[in-house]
N, C-alpha and C positions, 0 to 999 in steps of 0.2 A: 244221150245228154242230162235227159232229167233227170233222171232217178241220181245222178253226181250230185246236180244242183242243191236236186230236194235233200240228198244225204250230207252233204258238205251247210246246207242251211240249217241243217236239225243238228246238227255238231257231232255227226256217226264219225270215228276214226279207221272206219274201211274207208270211205270215201276220201278220205284224206290222202289215203292210203295208194286210192287209185289216180288222185292229182297227180301227186308226183310220181308217179309210175307213167302218166299221160304223158305229163307235163315238163319231169323235171331237165329232162338231159336235153332238150331243144331249150329253155329257156336257157340253161349254163352255156353253151354253144350257142345262143342270141348273145349274153349279156361278152362271151370272150370275146366274140369277133366287135360287137359296139362298144364295149370297155372296156379289155384288157381280160388274159386269162386270170393276169394278180386278184382278181375283186367277179370273176364268175362266182363262186362259190361263195361267196358274200352278199351279192346280187340275188342270185338263185334264192339263197336262206331269207333276204327279205320281204320276195315278192309272192313268197310263201305264208310268211306272216302275216304280210299287208293282206290277201286273201282270207287269211283265215281273219281276218278282223273285220273285215269289212263286207266278208261276203255274203251276208243280211244285209248289203244293202245293193247287194248287184241284181241288175232288173234283167229279167228270166227274158224279157224280148230281144236283148241282145245275142252276140255269141261270146259265149265264156272267153275259146282264145282271143277272143278282140281285145275283152277287158284286161286280161293274165297279161297280157302280151304289152298291153298300156299302161300296165307297171313297169314292167321290165324296160319296157323304152326310157320311160321316165326315170329310175331307178338308174339307169346306164346314161342318160345324160346328163343327171344330178350327178355320178360320179368322174363325169368326163369335163366337168365344172370343177371340179374341187382341183383336179391337177395342174399341176400346170403344162403351158404347153409345151410341147415334145418341137425336138429337132426331127427332121426328118422321117424318113414313111418307116411306122409300126411294121414290122413283121407278125403276126398271129403262130402263139406257137402251133407245131404241126402236133399233129393228132394219133395216138396212136395205130389205132383202125382209117387212117389216111396212106399205110406204106402197104396196106391189102389194093388201095386201089390205085396206086399207081402214085408213089411219093413227091415227086415231080411234076407230074402235071397238075395236083393238090397245091402246093408250096405254089407254082404260078400265078394260078390262079388268085390264092387267098392275097400274093402280093399284087395282085390287079386289083382284087376288091381294096384294101386297106391302100389305096394309094388312087380310089375314086373323092369326090369333096364330099364331106360330111354327108348333106341332103341325099342325094343319090345314094353311098354306103348306106344309109338308115333305111330309104326304103328297098336297096336291095334286100337284107338283112330279112325286115319288118315279111317280102312276098317270099323268097328263097326260106329263109328259115320256120318263122314261124308261120307263113302259107297264110297270111292275110288277104287278102280281098282287095284291091286297089283301090273302091269302097270304103271301106273299114278302114286303109292306109291312110288315102286319103282324111280322114274323118278323126285317126288320132294324132295328127299330124296338124291337123288344123289348114287343108290348104283344100285350094278345089281340086275335083277326081283330076281335070287335064290336064294338074300341074305333076300330083302327083304319076300319073300314066310320064309325062314328060320325059320326068327326074330318071322313071327307067329303063326310058328309053336311050337315053343317055349314057347311061350307067351302063346297061348295052353296051352301045356303040361301041364307048370306052373298053370296057372290058374285051372285045372282039377284037380290037388294037391293038389291046397291050397283047393278049395272046400271038396272035397272027406273029406283033414282032418277036416271041420270045421263041416262038417255032421254028422262025425263019434262020434264029442268031444256033439254035439248037441241028441245024440239019450243018 
């Protein structure tokens, strides 16, 4: 990863290509689930633009993934603030690859995740989509580690309950 950071800081176009190849799909999925599929591409583009503009100030003692997903999270929050409050629960659009993984199960999971309170949903996506540690999530959200862990615990409890009800309805 140090080679990637050095390449980015020196303005190497190949390093930017590697960055987009490594993080592009993950950021787009994260943005689609946090702010909605209709703005995911714009958020992803803005993330890479901001990385390009500020990579020289990146502190190499931190993790690149944490820094990038912090930018993505902040942009998603900005998008959500601009949007008028929605009525009801938004259902994320199914990804074509979901069909191979079991479309119904995936849709049930996504509905359950979308029904989580915003803070629990954010922790869930930062952990599951971005792959951040709970310490990184706590730092990103500006909350104690225990709060991040508690939000994930509550999210998982809610998801288990929601998915068990969904499975029982299908039986």
